[in-house]
N, C-alpha and C positions, 0 to 999 in steps of 0.2 A: 115379666113384662104383660102391659094390661094389655085389655081389648085392642082399641087404637092402635097399638106399638106392632101388636101382632097383625092387623091389616094392613097398616101402611107397609109392612114386611113383606106381606104375601103380595101386594101390589107389585112392590119394586122387585120382590125377587122375580115375577111374570113379565116384566116391562122386557128383560132381553131376549124373550122367547117371543113377546109378541113382536119384537122387531122382527126376529127371523121369522115370525110366521107373516107378517107382510109381505115379506120378500118371495116367502114360498107362494103366498098369495098372487102374490104378481106375476110370476113364474107358469104360476097354471093357467091353462086357458079357460074360462071361465069355470072357476072355483063352485062347486056345490055344495052346499049344507053338510051332507054327509060326508063329504073328503075335508071339509073345516072339523065337525067333530072330531072325524076320526082322528084329525092330527093334533086337536085339541088334548083329546083322552090319553094319547100315547104321548105328548108332554107331560099334561099332568101327574099320570102317573108315577114318570121318570123326576120330577120336579118334587113330588110327594116324598119320593123313597129317598135321594140324595141327604136332608137335611137331616134325616134320621141317622145315616150312616157317618156323616161328621158328627152328629151330636153323639154316638158310640163311642166313637177314636177320641170327641172331646172331652169326654167324660172320667175315660180311664188317665187322661192327665191333670183333669182338671185339680185333682190333690194335689199335685205338685207345683202349680200356679195358683195356689189361692188367691196370695196379697200382690199381684199385677193381671188378675185374670180382666178386668174391666180394660186395662192399658190393650190386652192383646185382642180385645172385642172390636175394639175402638179403630187400632188399628188395622186387622181385617177390614172389618166394613170400611171402612174409609178407602181402603185400597182397593175394595171392590167397587165401590161406588166411584172410581178415579177410573177404576179401567173402564168399566160401564160409560164413563161419558167417554174416553177416547176411543171404544169401540164404534161409538155412536159417528164418528167422523169420519173412521173408512170408509173407502168406496167401494162396492159392491162389481160383480164382473154383473155387465149389463148386456153384451151377447148373448146371452142363453135362449133359447128357443123357446118357447113356454110349451108346457105341458101337460097331459090331463087327469094325472095322478102322479103321487110324490109315492115311492117305494117303502115300505115298512122302515127299513133297515136306514134309508135317509133319513126318514123322520126320527127314528131310534139315535141315531148318530148327532144331530141337531140337536133333539131336546135332550140327550146328554151334555153335548158341549156346552148348550146355554144352563145347564143346570149345576156346574162345577162351583159358582157363586153360592147355590145353596149347599152344596155342601159344606164350605169354608163356613157360612153362618150358623149351619148347623154346628160345628165345632165351636164357634163363640158362643154359642145359646145354652152349651153345656157349663160356661163359664158362669154365667148367672141364672138366678132361680126366672124357669121357663118350662111350660109344659108343651114337649117335643111333637106330642099326637096331636093335640090342637093347633100347633102352629104349622106343622107338615101337612095336615088334613087344608087349612087354610091356606096355603104356597100350592097345593096342589088344585085347588078347586079353582082358584083366581087365576093360576097357570091353564088350565083346561077352559075358561071361560075367555081367556087373555086372548088364547092362538087359536080358538073358535072364531071369536071376531077378526083377529088378524088375518087369519086367510083369506076372510069374506070380504076386508076391505083393503085387501094388499093390491087388489086389481084394479081399483079405483083410485088409490092411495097413493102407490106405489112406495119408496123408500122414505120419504121425507117423513109420514107419521110415525114410523117406526125409531128413525132419530130421536125424533124429540121424545119419544116415551122412553126410550133409554135414556136419554140425558137427565129426564125426570127422574126415572129409577135410581140414578145413581146417585143425585143429591139426594134423596130418600135414602139411602144408605148410609151415605154420610151421617145425616139428620139424625138417623136413629144408633149411629156409633158414637156421635156428639152427647145422644141424651144419657146412653146408658153412661158415659166416663160423668159425667155432670151427675149423675142420680147417686153414683157411687163415690166422688169425689165430696159433695155434699152432705152425702150419708156418714161417710168418714171423718167430719169435722163436727157432727151435731151430737 
């Protein structure tokens, strides 16, 4: 994967966390920058670790699926992208009272829930030529940044911005999967 693909992937992986952060920020009563940075750090660390775990699992399986690895990466990324787009259209519980600070465990659980797709992406990255350390760091930094911004914007923007970001992230994953498939199929012909 080239640098642009890594950047697009990192941003795509952070959009579901951004959407969750917007809703977390909307639930907070006047979120402070310190709370936004705390949430960003928790989400970012979790989001950086999960693709490495997925990559490790995928590396074990890679030698058994070499001939069709690009199809696996394509299908997984497209399915994850479609799931992100579908989740953007789900309605949230709007009856919750505003709070001043979310618990560590709530943020960690939400961070883990939004990083399952990053683990699956890590599996697919094991099947292609990719530096997982660079990709994991990029995903972690993008997520930290996006979650921090999302918490701060959440109070003002509500769920609308988060939903649009998740749709764009889903489309980006589908685009990356299609690019991987295209590159492998055209390399096989050449």
